[in-house]
Wavefront OBJ file of the C-alpha trace (Angstrom):
o trace
v 174.843 -185.143 96.602
v 171.409 -183.942 97.844
v 171.825 -185.824 101.129
v 175.174 -183.978 101.788
v 173.529 -180.658 101.009
v 170.636 -181.286 103.252
v 172.779 -182.352 106.094
v 175.000 -179.276 106.090
v 172.632 -177.009 108.108
v 172.362 -179.689 110.786
v 176.220 -179.992 110.669
v 176.710 -176.156 111.087
v 174.109 -175.957 113.985
v 175.644 -179.009 115.717
v 179.240 -177.584 115.411
v 177.922 -174.218 116.650
v 176.538 -175.675 119.839
v 179.374 -177.998 120.337
v 182.006 -175.253 119.889
v 180.271 -172.439 122.008
v 178.642 -174.658 124.642
v 181.239 -177.421 124.642
v 178.812 -180.307 124.752
v 181.320 -182.830 123.758
v 185.065 -182.962 123.138
v 184.890 -185.116 120.037
v 184.348 -182.675 117.205
v 185.698 -185.125 114.608
v 183.138 -187.895 115.683
v 180.278 -185.465 115.426
v 181.305 -184.148 111.976
v 181.906 -187.700 110.564
v 178.644 -189.010 111.917
v 176.489 -186.156 110.417
v 178.380 -186.492 107.149
v 177.990 -190.155 106.847
v 174.231 -189.846 107.655
v 173.918 -187.131 104.833
v 175.731 -189.528 102.400
v 173.315 -192.327 103.223
v 170.107 -190.231 102.871
v 170.205 -190.119 99.092
v 170.773 -193.757 98.237
v 168.471 -195.003 100.986
v 165.671 -192.755 99.769
v 166.098 -193.939 96.213
v 166.166 -197.605 97.346
v 162.890 -197.042 99.239
v 161.445 -195.395 96.167
v 162.089 -198.500 94.091
v 159.543 -200.318 96.286
v 156.667 -197.768 95.441
v 154.414 -197.959 92.483
v 156.066 -195.298 90.483
v 159.630 -196.289 91.280
v 162.706 -194.488 90.020
v 164.013 -193.699 86.521
v 167.131 -195.347 85.281
v 168.901 -194.769 81.978
v 168.908 -197.809 79.865
v 170.084 -197.802 76.200
v 170.087 -193.999 76.105
v 166.516 -193.679 77.348
v 165.145 -193.181 80.831
v 163.011 -196.107 81.874
v 161.068 -196.578 85.086
v 162.122 -199.360 87.465
v 159.876 -200.369 90.335
v 159.945 -203.540 92.373
v 156.272 -203.040 93.073
v 155.623 -204.124 89.372
v 157.003 -207.651 90.046
v 154.765 -210.388 91.329
v 154.448 -210.770 94.996
v 155.814 -214.250 95.030
v 158.924 -213.287 92.961
v 162.063 -214.609 94.493
v 164.013 -211.695 93.043
v 161.875 -209.012 94.535
v 161.560 -210.715 97.930
v 165.286 -211.349 97.981
v 166.116 -207.785 97.114
v 163.795 -206.528 99.832
v 165.276 -208.826 102.484
v 168.867 -207.963 101.456
v 168.552 -204.264 101.354
v 166.270 -204.179 104.402
v 168.862 -206.022 106.474
v 171.692 -203.805 105.356
v 169.698 -200.633 106.114
v 168.783 -201.982 109.653
v 172.385 -202.943 110.252
v 173.578 -199.372 109.181
v 170.959 -197.696 111.304
v 172.060 -199.468 114.410
v 175.813 -198.894 113.662
v 175.175 -195.069 113.234
l 1 2 3 4 5 6 7 8 9 10 11 12 13 14 15 16 17 18 19 20 21 22 23 24 25 26 27 28 29 30 31 32 33 34 35 36 37 38 39 40 41 42 43 44 45 46 47 48 49 50 51 52 53 54 55 56 57 58 59 60 61 62 63 64 65 66 67 68 69 70 71 72 73 74 75 76 77 78 79 80 81 82 83 84 85 86 87 88 89 90 91 92 93 94 95 96 97
């Protein structure tokens, strides 16, 4: 939700310049690309926060617990596999956008 809210000013400015100065004829593509970027900001930021020492808070059994991949051992197959998997997905999405 915060990603969409933070991308709205960029969307308004881009649509303003696109409408008044006619930079492109594809208003729909511009709108969709900025909206998708805003939607991806929140989850990708939280994903990267998992790799920090403080991590993120998740609700488990009615209580908020801290989860951080940085607390795993460095030779952990789970931590390295998650980092490889999500890093590859984020690189792919950044090239596609």
